[in-house]
C-alpha positions in Angstrom: 87.3 126.6 112.8 86.6 125.8 109.3 88.9 127.2 106.9 87.1 129.4 104.6 89.8 128.9 101.9 89.3 125.3 101.6 86.7 124.0 99.1 85.9 120.2 99.9 85.2 118.1 96.9 81.5 118.0 95.7 80.2 114.4 96.5 76.6 113.7 97.2 75.9 114.4 100.9 72.5 112.6 101.4 73.0 109.4 99.3 74.6 107.1 101.7 73.6 106.2 105.1 76.1 105.0 107.9 76.7 101.4 107.8 76.4 100.8 111.4 73.5 102.1 113.5 75.1 104.8 115.4 74.0 108.7 115.4 77.6 109.4 115.6 80.2 107.4 114.1 83.5 107.0 116.1 86.3 106.7 113.9 89.6 104.8 114.8 91.1 105.5 111.4 90.6 108.0 108.8 91.2 108.1 104.9 94.6 109.1 103.9 96.1 108.2 107.1 99.7 107.0 107.2 100.2 103.3 107.3 103.0 100.6 106.6 103.8 100.9 102.8 100.1 102.3 102.0 97.7 105.3 102.6 94.3 104.0 104.4 91.8 104.0 101.8 88.8 104.0 103.9 87.5 104.8 107.3 87.8 102.5 110.6 84.6 102.6 112.3 85.1 101.6 116.1 83.0 98.5 117.5 80.1 100.0 119.8 80.4 97.2 122.1 84.3 96.7 122.0 83.8 93.3 120.3 82.6 91.6 117.3 79.3 91.1 116.3 77.8 94.2 116.0 75.3 94.5 112.6 76.4 96.0 109.3 74.2 97.5 107.0 74.1 98.6 103.3 74.6 102.1 103.0 72.6 102.4 99.9 70.4 100.5 97.5 72.4 98.1 95.0 73.8 94.7 94.4 76.7 92.3 95.9 79.4 92.9 93.1 82.3 90.9 94.8 82.8 88.9 98.0 86.4 88.0 98.9 87.6 85.8 101.9 91.4 85.9 102.6 93.4 85.0 105.6 95.1 88.6 105.7 94.5 92.0 104.3 90.7 92.8 104.3 89.6 89.2 105.6 86.0 88.7 105.0 84.9 91.6 102.7 82.0 92.7 100.6 81.6 95.0 97.5 78.4 96.5 96.7 77.8 98.3 93.6 75.0 101.0 93.6 73.0 103.0 90.9 75.0 106.4 91.3 78.1 105.2 89.9 80.0 104.4 93.3 80.8 101.2 95.1 81.1 100.5 98.9 83.4 98.5 100.7 82.7 96.6 103.9 85.9 94.9 105.3 87.2 92.7 108.2 83.5 91.2 108.7 83.3 88.6 111.4 80.8 86.9 108.9 78.3 87.6 106.0 74.5 87.4 106.3 72.9 84.1 106.4 72.4 83.8 102.5 75.6 85.2 101.6 77.5 83.0 104.0 75.7 79.9 102.5 77.0 81.1 98.9 80.5 81.7 100.2 80.8 78.2 102.1 79.2 76.4 98.8 82.2 77.9 96.7 84.6 76.9 99.4 83.7 73.3 99.7 83.3 73.1 95.8 86.5 74.6 95.1 88.3 73.0 98.4 90.0 76.0 99.4 89.5 78.7 102.2 90.4 82.1 100.4 87.8 82.8 97.3 87.4 86.1 95.3 84.0 85.6 94.0 82.0 87.9 91.4 78.2 86.9 91.8 76.1 87.7 88.5 75.0 91.3 88.8 71.8 91.5 90.7 71.6 88.1 92.2 72.3 89.6 95.6 70.1 92.8 95.8 70.2 94.5 98.6 68.0 97.9 100.0 69.6 100.8 101.9 69.9 99.6 105.5 69.4 95.9 105.1 71.9 93.8 107.3 74.5 92.4 105.1 77.2 91.1 107.9 78.5 91.6 111.5 81.3 93.6 112.5 84.7 91.8 112.7 88.6 91.5 113.3 88.9 89.0 110.2 92.0 89.5 108.0 94.8 92.3 109.0 92.5 93.8 111.4 94.2 94.7 114.8 91.0 95.0 116.8 87.3 94.8 116.1 86.0 97.4 113.7 84.5 98.0 110.2 86.7 99.3 107.4 84.5 101.1 105.3 85.2 102.5 101.8 83.3 104.5 99.0 84.8 103.9 95.3 84.4 105.4 92.0 83.0 102.4 90.1 84.4 103.3 86.8 87.9 104.4 88.0 88.3 102.0 90.8 89.7 105.1 92.9 89.0 105.0 96.4 87.3 108.3 97.7 87.0 109.9 101.0 83.9 108.7 102.6 84.0 111.7 105.0 83.4 114.0 102.0 79.9 112.4 101.6 77.8 113.6 104.7 78.3 110.6 106.9 77.4 111.5 110.8 80.8 112.2 112.1 80.8 114.9 114.9 83.9 116.7 115.1 85.1 120.5 115.9 88.5 119.7 117.1 91.4 120.9 114.8 94.5 118.8 114.0 97.2 118.6 116.5 100.8 119.8 115.1 103.4 118.0 116.8 106.5 118.6 115.5 108.7 119.6 112.7 111.9 118.9 110.6 114.0 120.8 108.1 115.2 119.2 105.3 118.4 120.7 103.3 117.5 119.9 99.7 119.3 120.3 96.4 118.3 122.1 92.9 116.3 118.8 92.3 114.5 118.7 95.7 116.6 115.7 96.7 117.8 115.4 100.6 121.1 116.5 101.8 120.4 116.2 105.3 117.7 117.0 107.9 117.6 118.3 111.6 114.8 118.8 114.1 113.0 122.1 113.9 111.6 122.9 117.4 108.0 124.6 117.2 106.4 126.3 120.0 102.8 126.4 121.1 101.9 129.8 122.4 99.5 130.5 125.3 96.9 132.4 122.9 96.6 129.1 120.9 99.0 130.2 118.3 101.7 127.9 116.9 105.3 129.5 115.9 108.9 128.7 116.6 111.1 130.0 119.4 112.3 133.3 118.4 111.3 135.5 115.6 113.3 134.4 112.7 115.0 130.8 112.2 118.4 131.0 110.7 119.5 128.1 108.5 122.7 127.5 106.8 121.1 126.1 103.3 120.4 127.5 99.7 116.8 125.8 99.9 114.8 123.7 102.5 111.8 122.0 102.7 109.7 121.0 105.9 108.2 118.0 107.5 105.6 118.1 110.1 104.2 115.3 112.4 100.8 116.0 112.7 97.3 114.0 113.9 93.6 114.5 113.9 91.5 113.6 117.0 87.6 113.7 116.6 85.8 115.4 119.0 85.0 113.4 122.4 87.2 110.7 121.2 90.8 110.1 122.0 92.3 108.5 118.8 95.5 109.8 116.9 93.7 109.9 113.2 95.0 111.0 110.1 94.6 114.5 108.5 93.0 115.6 105.4 95.3 118.0 103.6 98.5 120.1 104.2 99.2 123.5 102.7 102.5 125.5 103.0 102.8 128.7 102.0 106.2 130.9 101.1 105.6 134.9 101.5 101.7 134.0 101.1 102.3 131.9 97.6 101.1 128.4 97.6 104.6 126.2 97.7 103.2 122.9 98.4 99.7 121.4 99.0 98.9 117.6 99.7 95.0 116.7 99.9 93.3 113.2 100.3 89.9 113.5 98.3 90.7 110.5 96.5 93.6 107.6 95.9 94.5 105.5 93.2 95.4 102.1 94.3 98.3 101.9 92.0 99.9 105.0 93.7 99.4 104.1 97.3 103.0 102.6 98.1 104.3 106.4 97.3 103.5 106.8 100.8 107.1 105.7 101.4 108.1 108.9 99.6 105.4 111.3 101.1 106.8 110.3 104.5 110.3 110.5 106.2 111.0 106.8 105.8 114.2 107.0 107.6 112.5 108.6 110.8 110.0 105.9 110.4 112.3 102.9 110.5 114.7 104.4 113.1 112.3 106.0 115.6 108.8 105.2 114.7 107.8 108.7 113.7 105.6 109.7 111.2 106.5 112.8 109.4 104.7 114.1 106.4 107.0 115.9 103.8 105.9 119.3 102.9 107.9 119.0 99.6 107.9 116.5 96.7 110.7 114.1 96.1 111.8 113.9 92.4 110.6 110.3 92.1 107.2 110.8 94.0 104.4 110.1 91.4 101.6 110.4 93.7 98.8 112.9 92.1 97.4 114.0 95.5 99.7 117.4 95.2 98.8 120.3 93.8 101.8 121.0 90.9 103.3 124.2 92.3 106.0 125.7 90.7 108.2 124.9 94.1 106.7 121.7 95.1 107.7 122.6 98.5 111.0 123.5 98.0 112.1 127.0 99.7 114.7 129.2 98.3 116.5 131.0 101.5 117.9 134.7 101.2 120.5 136.1 103.7 119.1 139.7 103.5 115.3 138.9 103.4 113.3 136.4 105.6 110.7 134.3 104.0 107.4 133.8 105.7 106.1 130.3 106.0 102.7 129.3 106.6 101.7 125.9 107.5 97.9 124.9 107.3 97.0 121.4 108.5 93.0 120.3 107.9 90.6 117.6 108.8 88.1 116.4 106.3 85.5 118.4 108.0 87.3 121.4 107.6 88.9 122.2 111.0 92.4 123.8 110.6 95.5 124.4 112.8 98.1 126.9 111.5 101.8 127.4 112.2 103.4 130.3 111.2 107.3 131.5 111.2 110.1 133.5 109.2 113.2 131.9 108.2 116.4 133.1 106.2 119.6 131.8 105.0 122.7 132.0 107.6 125.7 134.1 106.8 127.7 130.7 107.5 126.6 127.7 105.4 126.8 124.4 107.0 129.2 121.6 105.1 127.6 118.4 104.5 130.0 115.6 104.5 128.7 112.7 102.5 129.2 109.2 103.7 131.5 106.9 101.5 129.7 105.1 98.6 130.5 102.6 96.0 128.0 103.1 93.3 126.0 106.2 91.7 122.2 105.3 91.4 120.4 108.0 89.5 116.6 107.6 90.4 115.4 108.4 86.8 117.4 105.5 84.8 117.8 101.6 85.1 120.6 100.7 87.3 122.8 97.4 87.7 125.5 96.4 89.7 127.7 93.1 88.5 130.2 91.6 90.8 131.8 88.3 91.1 129.1 86.2 93.0 126.2 88.9 92.9 124.2 91.1 90.6 121.1 93.4 91.3 119.0 95.1 88.5 117.2 98.0 89.8 114.4 99.6 87.4 113.8 103.5 86.7 111.1 104.7 89.0 112.4 102.1 92.0 114.1 105.1 93.7 112.5 108.2 94.9 115.8 110.4 94.5 119.3 109.5 93.3 121.3 107.2 95.8 124.9 107.3 96.6 124.6 103.4 97.1 126.6 101.6 99.8 127.6 98.0 98.8 129.9 95.8 100.9 130.2 91.9 101.8 131.0 90.0 104.9 131.8 86.5 105.0 129.6 84.6 107.2 130.0 80.5 108.3 126.7 80.4 110.2 125.1 77.2 110.0 122.2 77.2 107.3 124.1 80.0 105.3 125.5 79.4 101.8 127.0 82.7 100.6 128.5 85.8 102.3 126.1 88.5 103.4 125.4 91.0 101.1 124.8 94.5 102.4 122.7 96.3 100.1 122.8 100.1 101.3 120.3 100.3 104.5 116.9 99.2 105.3 116.1 103.0 106.2 116.0 103.9 102.1 112.6 103.2 100.7 112.0 101.6 97.4 108.9 101.8 95.0 109.3 98.7 92.7 110.6 95.2 93.0 114.2 94.9 92.0 116.1 91.6 91.1 119.0 89.9 93.2 121.1 87.4 92.1 123.7 85.4 94.2 125.9 82.6 93.6 126.2 79.9 96.5 129.2 78.5 97.8 129.5 75.1 99.1 125.7 74.4 98.7 125.4 70.5 98.6 123.5 69.2 95.2 120.6 67.9 97.4 119.8 71.3 99.0 119.7 73.1 95.5 115.8 72.7 95.8 115.9 73.9 99.4 117.8 77.1 98.7 116.3 80.6 99.2 117.5 84.4 99.3 117.2 85.4 102.8 116.6 88.8 104.0 118.2 89.2 107.3 116.7 91.9 109.5 115.5 91.5 113.1 114.2 88.3 114.2 113.8 85.1 112.1 114.9 85.6 108.6 112.5 86.4 105.8 112.3 83.9 102.7 112.3 85.9 99.5 112.2 82.9 97.3 114.3 82.2 94.4 114.8 80.2 91.4 117.7 79.3 89.5 119.3 81.0 86.8 122.6 78.9 85.9 124.6 79.4 88.9 122.7 82.0 90.4 119.8 82.1 92.7 117.6 84.8 91.8 114.4 86.6 93.4 112.9 89.9 93.3 112.5 91.8 96.4 111.3 95.2 97.4 113.6 96.4 100.3 117.1 97.3 100.7 119.2 95.6 103.5 121.2 92.2 104.2 120.6 89.3 101.7 122.2 86.0 101.7 121.6 82.3 100.7 119.8 79.7 103.0 118.5 76.4 103.0 114.9 75.6 104.2 114.6 72.1 105.2 112.6 72.5 107.8 108.7 71.7 107.9 106.3 74.0 109.7 105.2 73.2 113.2 101.5 72.1 113.7 100.2 72.6 117.3 96.8 71.8 118.7 95.1 74.6 120.5 91.6 73.4 120.5 91.5 69.7 120.0 91.2 66.2 121.7 90.0 62.8 121.2 86.5 63.5 122.4 85.1 66.5 120.4 81.4 66.0 121.3 81.1 69.2 123.2 83.2 71.4 121.3 81.9 73.7 118.6 85.4 74.2 116.9 88.7 72.7 116.5 91.6 74.7 116.1 95.8 74.6 115.3 98.3 77.0 115.3 100.8 76.7 112.2 104.3 78.4 112.3 107.3 78.3 109.8 111.0 78.8 110.5 111.0 81.6 107.9 108.8 84.7 107.6 107.7 85.4 104.1 108.8 88.3 101.8 109.5 89.2 98.0 108.3 86.6 95.7 108.0 83.7 97.9 104.8 81.9 98.8 103.3 81.5 102.1 102.1 78.4 103.7 99.5 76.2 102.1 97.6 73.7 104.1 94.8 71.0 103.5 92.6 69.5 106.1 90.5 66.3 105.8 88.2 64.1 107.9 87.9 60.5 106.5 89.5 61.4 103.6 86.7 64.4 102.8 88.2 68.1 102.6 86.9 70.3 105.5 87.0 74.0 105.8 89.8 75.2 107.9 89.4 79.0 108.2 93.0 80.7 108.5 93.8 83.5 110.4 97.3 84.9 109.7 97.8 87.4 112.2 97.4 84.6 114.8 98.8 81.7 112.5 95.7 79.7 113.3 93.4 77.1 111.6 89.9 76.8 112.7 87.2 74.3 111.8 83.6 75.3 112.9 81.5 72.1 113.2 78.4 72.6 111.1 76.8 69.4 110.7 79.0 68.1 107.8 80.9 65.8 110.3 78.4 63.4 112.0 78.4 61.7 115.0 81.1 58.8 115.5 84.5 58.3 115.3 86.5 59.9 112.7 89.9 60.5 111.6 91.4 63.9 110.9 94.6 64.5 108.5 96.1 68.0 108.4 98.9 68.7 106.2 101.1 72.0 106.1 103.6 73.0 103.3 106.0 75.9 103.1 107.5 77.7 100.1 110.2 74.8 99.8 108.0 71.9 100.0 108.7 71.0 103.4 105.5 69.3 104.7 104.3 68.6 108.1 101.1 66.2 108.7 99.1 65.7 111.9 96.9 62.7 111.9 94.6 62.2 114.8 91.3 60.3 115.7 88.4 62.0 117.2 84.7 61.5 118.4 81.7 63.5 117.7 
């Protein structure tokens, strides 16, 4: 049932029509949903057919303010500005409407590049509500056919929750509370340790804990909850809208997703239990605010989620989880301090890094500078090196704490290589070594040090990238007269991270540039024959370069 205590943000409820022709939108993603390194900034509308090609319509009158094409991210995306002060965004499109598609193609050929970011003159592409502007697709970083739909405030650029605008979404199903954790906190709301906190779903539908009162050997605690929402009649784990935690009926913590500032979206890594995410793939919302978390979606309560415990008086905890239509689930229990306090043994560490100052490490062959605001809480930093004589490595392996500790801002790493041949100096990179192939994090020389900026802790070393990318034909042979496309798979020996550049490419036919669309999730280049290449025999040249300038070239002749 809707929660009478919740007042939803007041946005116009009858201005926007749904961007697809469905009486009830089926959602595969919601606003504020937890995603890798970011909160989801729109709603994901499922394909009606399960494939691409479903018409996408303008949600209201306006004009096209921006058109962007990119191999990852939003893929093919349109931004429509409306006279009421809002902008709607339509992402992962398969293609645009014909007049927009021609406009984009002309620019791509003029600039000789696939990825473009265009800002047409205001009013040059006017649209009416319900006008078809493109087709639902799977472009960019999409993992399946759907429409990513956003509503933004045109003045501030902030993303707003589309489900607060009266779109036709049928949902009477409350969120599902599945699991909890308890966190032992110091007086600065920094985590000392965490433990599972079992919950119990009772036969009467209420949710609590086993027993009457939980006893915990800590002075103060915070809680974390694993919770999802489900749309009525549709089985998909979606994100929730809000969490409120009360201690003895006083609001101690509240997180709501009415709107989101794009500059703050990476604070997701402070909002979630990042370690649980990295170790087990589990998404826990923290119901307390880490000291370095600057996300503006929290109510600034006195407690910010930290609950003080007492030996002689249990504290009543009430946790409410809501979706954007007001459906609510509630969990209640009592908790008090145990007679015996738990001893928390800290692991050995080499450096103390407060979260609210600049930090720097200077060693013989290594330095690291981490700016204020990069950490969400103070860190007992573990640092060590191990020698590694593996082929292609030209330094020790530098173990920078662990990859289960999140970082908000880029920090600088410098490594002095050993035994690096002079001819490989231009090929040297700082590599992040996790699972699978290493990540090229880029690097430029500063005296004897190779220096780059990264945004993850973990294992780093110096390697040399001397291998050109691979080009593999997927749809291509000498006779292309019956083919509508030609495509090639491209792949590099390094993944890309930090400040490194991705692969660049150029395709020509008979010396003239031709458009190859790049699908980064499949590492595929595709040219669609559109009449620009006439009948006869032609010469194709496709070149691909990586971050260190290693180049692969494929040259073939074919007949149209």
